[in-house]
C-alpha positions, 0 to 999 in steps of 0.5 A: 141287659143281655148279659144280665139275663143270660147270667141270671138264667145260667145261675138259676139253672145251675142252682136248680139243678144242684138242688134237684140232684144233690142234697144241697137244698136240705143243707141250705135250709138246715143251715138257716133253721128252715127244715119245716120247708123241706116237705114243700120245697124238696119236691119234684113238683117244685124243683123241676118246673123251676129248672125248666123255667131257668133253662128256657130263660137261658135259651131265650137269652142266647137266642136274643143275643144271636138275633142282635148280632 
């Protein structure tokens, strides 16, 4: 479970960071025809807490992994 939690946290952190700092989210939503969601999702009030949550999850997974050694 440790590796799954860590890999989920890292993947989510990378995805959220890419969506925050690049136009990746707008490209993905345009590809699937969901451009009406850009006003809701392409907002710092949504993306930055999501990034913070995934970073906290990654930190917790690393802390838990070191604690079990």
